[in-house]
C-alpha positions in Angstrom: 151.1 17.5 112.7 149.0 20.5 113.5 148.3 21.2 117.1 144.6 21.7 117.8 143.9 24.5 120.2 141.4 24.1 123.0 138.1 26.0 123.2 139.3 28.5 125.8 142.6 29.0 123.9 140.6 29.8 120.7 138.3 32.2 122.6 141.2 34.0 124.1 143.1 34.2 120.8 140.0 35.7 119.0 139.5 38.2 121.8 143.1 39.4 121.5 142.6 39.7 117.7 139.3 41.5 117.7 138.9 43.5 120.9 140.2 46.9 121.8 143.7 47.5 123.1 142.1 49.3 126.0 140.9 46.0 127.6 142.4 45.5 131.0 141.3 42.5 133.2 141.5 40.1 130.2 145.2 40.8 129.9 146.1 39.7 133.4 143.3 37.2 134.0 143.4 34.8 130.9 140.5 32.8 131.9 137.1 32.0 130.2 134.4 31.9 132.8 131.5 29.6 131.9 129.8 29.0 135.3 129.7 30.8 138.6 128.0 30.6 142.0 128.7 32.5 145.1 132.5 33.1 145.3 133.4 30.4 142.9 134.0 30.8 139.1 134.5 27.8 136.8 136.5 28.3 133.6 136.0 26.7 130.2 139.0 24.5 131.0 137.3 23.1 134.1 139.5 24.9 136.6 137.8 26.6 139.6 138.7 29.9 141.1 137.9 31.8 144.3 136.8 35.2 143.1 138.2 38.1 145.2 137.4 40.6 142.4 133.6 40.3 142.6 133.0 42.2 139.4 135.2 45.1 140.7 133.0 45.1 143.8 129.6 45.0 142.0 128.7 41.5 143.3 127.9 42.1 147.0 126.2 38.7 147.2 128.6 36.9 144.8 127.7 35.3 141.6 124.1 34.2 140.8 122.8 34.5 144.4 119.3 32.8 144.6 117.5 35.9 145.8 118.9 37.9 142.8 118.0 35.2 140.3 114.5 34.9 141.7 113.9 38.6 141.5 115.0 38.7 137.9 112.9 35.6 137.0 109.8 37.3 138.6 110.1 40.3 136.4 110.7 38.2 133.3 107.7 36.0 134.0 105.4 38.9 134.8 105.5 40.3 131.3 106.6 43.7 132.6 108.5 46.0 130.2 112.3 45.7 130.7 113.1 49.4 129.8 110.8 52.3 130.6 113.0 55.4 130.6 112.0 57.3 133.7 108.4 56.2 133.9 107.0 55.0 137.3 106.7 51.2 137.8 106.0 48.9 140.7 109.5 47.6 140.3 111.1 51.0 140.5 108.9 52.0 143.4 110.0 49.0 145.4 113.7 49.7 144.6 113.5 53.4 145.7 111.6 52.4 148.9 114.3 49.9 149.9 117.1 52.3 148.9 115.6 55.0 151.1 115.2 52.5 154.0 119.0 52.1 154.0 120.2 55.7 153.6 121.9 57.6 156.4 119.1 59.0 158.7 120.1 62.6 158.0 119.5 62.2 154.3 116.7 59.7 154.0 114.0 62.0 155.3 114.5 64.8 152.8 116.2 63.2 149.7 115.6 63.0 146.0 116.9 60.3 143.7 118.1 60.8 140.1 118.3 57.8 137.8 121.0 58.4 135.2 123.0 56.1 132.9 123.9 52.6 133.9 127.5 53.1 135.2 129.1 54.8 138.2 130.8 57.4 136.0 127.4 58.5 134.7 126.2 59.1 138.2 129.4 61.1 138.9 128.7 63.2 135.9 125.1 63.8 137.1 126.3 64.8 140.6 128.8 67.3 139.2 126.1 68.8 137.0 123.7 68.9 139.9 125.9 70.9 142.3 126.9 73.3 139.5 123.3 74.0 138.7 122.4 74.3 142.4 125.3 76.7 143.3 125.8 78.6 140.1 129.5 77.8 140.5 131.7 75.6 138.3 134.9 74.6 140.1 135.3 71.4 142.0 137.4 70.1 144.9 138.8 66.6 144.5 141.7 64.6 146.0 145.0 63.1 145.0 144.6 59.4 144.3 140.9 59.7 143.5 139.1 57.6 140.9 135.5 58.6 139.9 135.1 57.1 136.4 136.2 57.3 132.8 134.0 60.0 131.2 135.3 63.5 130.7 133.9 65.1 133.9 134.7 62.1 136.0 138.2 62.1 134.8 138.6 65.8 135.8 138.1 64.9 139.4 140.2 61.7 139.3 143.9 61.5 139.7 146.1 61.8 136.6 143.8 64.3 135.0 145.3 67.1 132.9 143.4 70.2 131.8 140.8 70.4 134.5 138.5 72.7 136.5 139.1 70.8 139.7 141.4 71.8 142.5 143.4 68.8 143.8 143.7 68.5 147.6 145.9 66.1 149.6 144.1 62.9 150.7 145.4 61.4 154.1 147.7 58.4 153.5 149.5 57.1 156.6 151.9 54.9 154.6 152.9 57.4 151.9 152.0 60.6 153.7 152.2 63.7 151.3 153.6 65.7 154.3 156.0 63.0 155.5 154.5 62.7 159.0 151.6 60.2 158.7 149.1 59.3 161.4 146.7 62.0 162.7 149.4 64.6 161.9 149.1 64.0 158.2 145.3 64.2 158.3 145.4 67.4 160.3 147.8 69.0 157.9 145.6 67.9 155.0 142.6 69.5 156.6 144.6 72.7 157.2 145.7 72.8 153.6 142.1 72.5 152.5 141.1 75.4 154.8 144.0 77.5 153.5 143.1 76.9 149.9 139.5 77.9 150.4 140.1 80.9 152.7 143.3 82.5 151.2 142.2 85.1 148.7 145.5 84.6 146.8 145.2 80.8 146.6 143.8 81.1 143.0 140.8 78.9 144.0 137.4 80.4 143.7 134.5 79.2 145.8 133.7 75.7 144.3 130.5 74.1 143.3 131.2 71.1 145.4 133.7 68.7 146.9 133.8 65.0 145.8 135.6 62.3 147.8 135.7 58.5 148.3 135.3 57.4 152.0 137.8 54.7 151.0 139.9 55.2 147.9 139.6 52.0 145.9 141.6 52.3 142.7 143.9 54.7 144.6 145.2 51.7 146.6 142.5 51.0 149.3 143.1 54.0 151.5 140.4 54.5 154.2 139.8 58.1 155.1 140.3 58.8 158.8 136.9 59.3 160.5 138.0 62.5 162.1 139.3 63.9 158.8 136.1 63.0 157.1 134.1 64.8 159.8 136.4 67.8 159.3 135.7 67.8 155.6 132.0 67.8 156.4 132.4 70.8 158.7 134.7 72.7 156.3 132.2 72.3 153.4 129.1 73.0 155.5 130.6 76.2 157.0 131.3 77.5 153.4 128.0 76.3 151.8 129.9 73.8 149.6 127.9 70.6 148.8 129.8 67.5 149.8 129.6 64.5 147.4 130.4 61.1 148.7 131.3 58.6 146.0 130.0 55.3 147.4 130.1 53.4 144.1 132.5 50.8 145.4 132.2 51.3 149.2 128.4 51.1 149.4 126.0 48.3 150.3 128.0 46.9 153.3 131.4 46.6 151.6 133.3 48.4 154.4 131.5 47.0 157.4 128.7 49.7 157.4 125.9 49.9 154.9 127.4 53.1 153.6 131.0 53.9 154.3 130.2 57.5 155.5 128.4 56.0 158.4 131.7 55.0 160.1 132.3 58.7 160.7 128.7 59.7 161.3 128.9 62.1 158.3 125.8 62.9 156.2 126.9 64.1 152.8 124.7 66.4 150.6 125.0 64.0 147.6 125.7 60.3 147.4 126.8 58.6 144.1 125.8 55.0 144.0 126.3 52.2 141.5 127.9 48.7 141.3 126.4 46.6 144.1 123.0 48.5 144.1 122.1 46.8 140.9 122.7 43.3 142.2 125.3 42.7 139.5 123.3 44.4 136.7 124.0 47.9 135.4 122.4 50.6 137.6 123.5 54.0 138.9 121.8 56.7 140.8 122.4 60.0 142.6 120.8 60.6 145.9 120.8 64.2 147.2 119.2 66.8 149.5 115.9 68.0 148.2 116.9 71.7 148.3 119.5 70.9 145.6 116.8 69.7 143.2 116.7 72.9 141.1 117.7 71.6 137.6 115.0 71.8 134.9 113.5 68.6 133.3 115.9 66.9 130.9 119.0 68.5 132.4 120.5 65.0 132.8 119.0 61.9 131.3 119.9 58.5 129.9 118.1 55.9 127.7 119.0 53.0 130.0 118.0 54.6 133.3 114.8 52.5 133.5 116.4 49.0 133.7 113.8 47.0 135.4 115.8 43.8 135.8 118.6 45.8 137.5 116.1 47.5 139.9 114.6 44.2 140.8 118.0 42.6 141.4 119.1 45.7 143.4 116.0 45.6 145.6 116.7 42.0 146.4 120.4 42.7 147.1 119.8 45.7 149.3 117.1 43.9 151.3 119.2 40.8 151.8 122.2 42.7 153.0 120.1 44.7 155.4 118.0 41.8 156.8 120.9 39.4 157.2 123.4 41.9 158.8 126.0 41.4 156.0 127.6 44.7 156.7 128.4 43.5 160.2 129.6 40.2 158.8 131.9 42.1 156.4 133.4 44.0 159.4 134.1 40.8 161.3 135.5 38.8 158.4 137.5 41.8 157.2 139.1 42.3 160.6 140.1 38.7 160.6 141.6 38.9 157.1 143.4 42.1 158.0 144.9 40.6 161.1 146.1 37.5 159.4 147.6 39.5 156.5 149.4 41.8 158.9 150.9 38.7 160.6 152.0 37.4 157.2 153.6 40.8 156.5 155.9 40.3 159.5 157.3 37.3 157.6 157.6 38.8 154.2 159.2 42.3 154.0 157.9 42.8 150.5 154.5 43.3 152.0 155.0 47.0 152.8 151.6 47.8 154.2 148.3 46.0 154.8 145.2 48.2 155.1 141.5 48.4 154.4 138.0 48.5 155.9 135.6 45.6 156.0 135.9 43.5 152.9 137.9 46.1 151.0 141.5 45.2 151.6 144.8 46.2 150.0 148.4 44.8 150.3 151.0 47.3 149.1 154.0 45.5 147.7 157.4 47.1 148.1 161.0 46.4 147.2 162.6 45.1 150.4 166.1 45.8 149.0 165.1 49.3 148.0 166.3 52.5 149.6 164.0 54.5 151.9 163.8 58.2 151.5 166.7 59.7 153.6 166.3 61.5 156.9 169.5 63.5 157.4 168.1 66.6 159.2 169.2 68.7 156.3 166.4 71.1 155.2 167.1 70.5 151.5 167.1 66.8 151.8 164.1 66.6 154.1 161.5 67.8 151.6 158.5 67.6 153.9 159.6 70.9 155.3 157.9 70.5 158.6 159.4 70.5 162.1 158.5 70.4 165.8 158.5 73.4 168.2 158.4 77.1 167.4 155.0 78.6 166.5 152.0 76.6 167.6 149.7 75.0 165.0 146.4 74.7 166.9 144.7 71.4 166.8 147.8 69.2 166.6 148.0 68.7 170.3 146.6 65.4 171.5 146.5 63.8 168.0 147.5 60.1 168.3 148.7 60.6 171.8 151.1 63.5 171.0 151.2 66.0 173.9 152.7 69.4 173.5 154.2 68.7 170.1 153.5 71.2 167.3 154.4 71.3 163.6 155.6 74.4 161.9 157.2 75.2 158.5 161.0 75.4 158.5 164.2 73.5 158.6 164.2 70.0 160.0 166.0 69.4 163.2 167.1 65.8 163.6 166.3 65.4 167.3 162.9 67.2 166.8 161.9 65.0 163.9 162.9 61.9 165.8 160.6 63.0 168.6 157.5 63.4 166.4 158.2 60.3 164.3 158.3 58.2 167.4 155.1 59.7 168.8 152.3 57.4 169.5 150.4 56.2 166.4 153.3 56.9 164.0 155.5 53.8 163.2 159.0 55.0 163.9 160.7 53.2 161.0 158.2 54.2 158.4 157.6 57.6 159.7 161.2 58.5 160.3 162.6 57.3 157.0 159.6 56.9 154.8 158.2 53.8 153.1 160.2 51.5 150.8 159.8 52.0 147.0 156.7 50.6 145.4 157.2 47.3 143.6 154.5 46.9 140.9 156.4 44.0 139.4 156.1 42.1 142.6 152.3 42.9 142.8 151.9 41.6 139.2 153.9 38.5 140.1 151.7 37.9 143.2 148.5 38.3 141.1 149.8 35.7 138.7 150.9 33.3 141.4 147.4 33.7 143.0 145.8 32.9 139.7 147.9 29.7 139.4 146.5 28.7 142.8 142.9 29.4 141.9 142.6 32.8 143.5 141.5 35.9 141.5 142.7 39.3 142.9 142.9 42.8 141.6 145.7 45.4 141.3 145.5 49.1 142.0 147.3 52.0 143.7 149.3 55.0 142.5 152.1 52.7 141.3 149.9 49.7 140.5 151.7 48.1 143.4 148.7 47.3 145.6 147.0 43.8 145.5 143.3 44.3 146.3 140.8 41.9 147.8 137.1 42.4 147.2 135.4 39.2 148.2 131.6 39.0 148.3 129.9 39.8 151.6 128.6 36.2 151.6 132.2 34.8 151.9 132.2 31.8 154.3 134.8 31.2 157.1 136.1 28.3 155.1 136.5 30.4 151.9 138.2 33.2 153.9 140.7 30.6 155.2 141.3 29.3 151.7 141.9 32.9 150.4 144.5 33.3 153.1 146.1 29.9 152.4 146.4 30.6 148.7 147.7 34.1 149.2 150.3 33.0 151.6 151.5 30.3 149.2 151.6 32.8 146.4 153.5 35.2 148.5 156.1 32.6 149.4 156.6 31.9 145.7 157.0 35.6 144.9 159.4 36.1 147.8 161.4 33.0 146.7 161.6 34.4 143.2 162.7 37.8 144.4 165.4 36.1 146.6 166.8 34.3 143.6 166.9 37.5 141.7 168.8 39.4 144.4 171.0 36.5 145.6 169.4 36.7 149.1 169.2 33.4 150.8 165.7 32.0 151.3 164.4 31.4 154.8 162.8 28.0 155.4 159.4 29.7 155.5 159.9 31.0 152.0 160.0 27.5 150.4 157.2 27.2 147.8 154.8 24.3 148.6 154.1 21.9 145.7 150.8 22.3 143.8 148.1 20.6 145.7 147.1 20.6 149.4 146.0 24.1 150.3 146.1 25.4 146.7 143.5 22.9 145.6 140.9 24.0 148.1 137.9 25.6 146.4 135.9 26.6 149.5 
């Protein structure tokens, strides 16, 4: 007797047979959404999920928020055209007015806005073209771990690029510090590296057209830029007449606890790249920049779908709702609570190597608790960071994270000296002295699957695809936040139990997997 497949099974089978091998989310999230409201998605099989993906951060207000739906209905009922290229309309005028109302004060008073194609990568392309036209230069400065889109120019300034015109600079990362020191020391060394590359006539790097950075690296593994380092980048670029481009595609519209992530550090960039949440869930991307950069001739950068009236109306409603209801501040408070709870959970599960984030942009880096940390022998050959303490002074290191009178210089590593700096305030001794445990992408994938079984949708990212990412909407309730923590904790226990069985390590009582039901059935 033939087995009849269900409707969602048939849809998923046909998708697999007909869609591109490049599809991503569909491979790890085999669900068929049919209804959604707020943070909840309902699948065709009747199951309900808490959505901590939020359209890769595009849904600041969650799914089908009433103010967004009403804004779209108003345009539809008015008989207004839906696409107008770059013509002026009342809908566009309202969007630009609201957008300028939210911009950092140093930019809002003398800014221009360029509507380009509908995706963030289109806005990045426009920004790169803008600064090249304004400066007459071609090269770009970008950072390790960056992600700016999937078109050719955007890929050039993203990590993993090959033949490029972009110079890659180190991005501060306390957990996996490229210099092996972490804390404020790593950020200071990253800044010094940048200055050296720009000022050394033998560095091979000509004066660039611009620097592009993410205030929080999203796809790179949820890595917030230190505020002091970001201010340093602003000073370095300003002193050398290099336009600074802030990619706020994922961090903008309250996501990090400020309306724009650059506001945490008080930095005003020359160019801001915006997309995702500014369209209220519909396709919209813009570039906002200083008016003196507006030197390109008409038609230099265009796009057929830059006049999406529904997206502008939805965007206006979203920007206004976030601003008027203090949702950025709400994101900061709820995000701090989630981070605190997850860090407490990490004390129980050693496979949670690092918990980090800003606002409602949170990452949990999964590691192999049985893996081997990078050695720390005091041997110059083995200690590849090649930095030590004492000797010639490196100005600016003093006082960073409480270090007094400790200086880094190139040279062989002396065991007692490295121990001194790794135990300095602000640098975790275990992680700093011996390095982080190896990334465990297989555990991250297992955690994502266990979360889905419990009705929780999460994202993966990071350099080794080992970071579980949480991007709940800014409208998440306290009850929903608790449900997210409950389900994630249950899923983590299941993953830890599975890892214990694989390695023969005995499970602690706290690692027992709860039966389906109870906390896992909560929908918020």
